[in-house]
C-alpha positions in Angstrom: 5.8 7.6 -11.3 6.2 6.1 -7.8 8.9 8.2 -6.1 7.2 8.1 -2.7 6.7 4.3 -2.7 10.3 3.9 -3.7 11.4 6.1 -0.8 9.3 4.3 1.7 10.6 0.9 0.5 14.1 2.2 0.7 13.5 3.1 4.3 11.5 0.0 5.2 8.5 1.7 6.0 5.3 -0.2 5.4 2.4 1.4 3.4 -0.6 0.6 1.4 -1.8 2.1 -1.9 -5.2 4.0 -2.0 -6.4 4.4 -5.5 -9.5 4.5 -7.7 -7.5 2.6 -10.3 -7.0 -1.1 -10.2 -4.0 -3.1 -9.3 -2.8 -3.2 -13.0 -1.6 0.3 -12.5 1.1 -0.7 -10.0 4.6 -1.7 -11.1 5.0 -5.5 -10.7 7.7 -4.9 -8.0 5.1 -3.1 -6.0 2.2 -5.5 -6.5 2.9 -7.2 -3.2 1.8 -4.0 -1.3 -1.9 -3.9 -0.1 -4.2 -1.8 -2.4 -7.3 0.0 -1.1 -9.9 0.8 -3.7 -11.6 4.2 -3.3 -14.0 5.0 -1.8 -12.8 3.4 1.4 -13.8 3.9 5.0 -11.6 5.0 7.9 -12.0 1.5 9.3 -10.8 -0.1 6.2 -7.9 2.2 6.0 -6.9 1.3 9.6 -7.2 -2.3 8.8 -5.1 -1.9 5.8 -2.3 0.0 7.6 -2.4 -2.6 10.5 -2.1 -5.5 8.0 0.7 -3.7 6.1 2.6 -3.2 9.6 1.9 -6.7 10.6 3.2 -8.1 7.2 6.4 -6.0 7.5 7.0 -7.1 10.9 6.8 -10.8 10.1 
């Protein structure tokens, strides 16, 4: 159900989930990733991506 997330994790690429569903829909091993709830603004998306990159770089 999450092949893109699995591929990004395997490559070490930071990402966020953007969904209209809650965090309970994520697999437990993916729950550490940031989750944006729809609808979200472009500014919220930018902040989420910046945070994901910062966490990945730490």
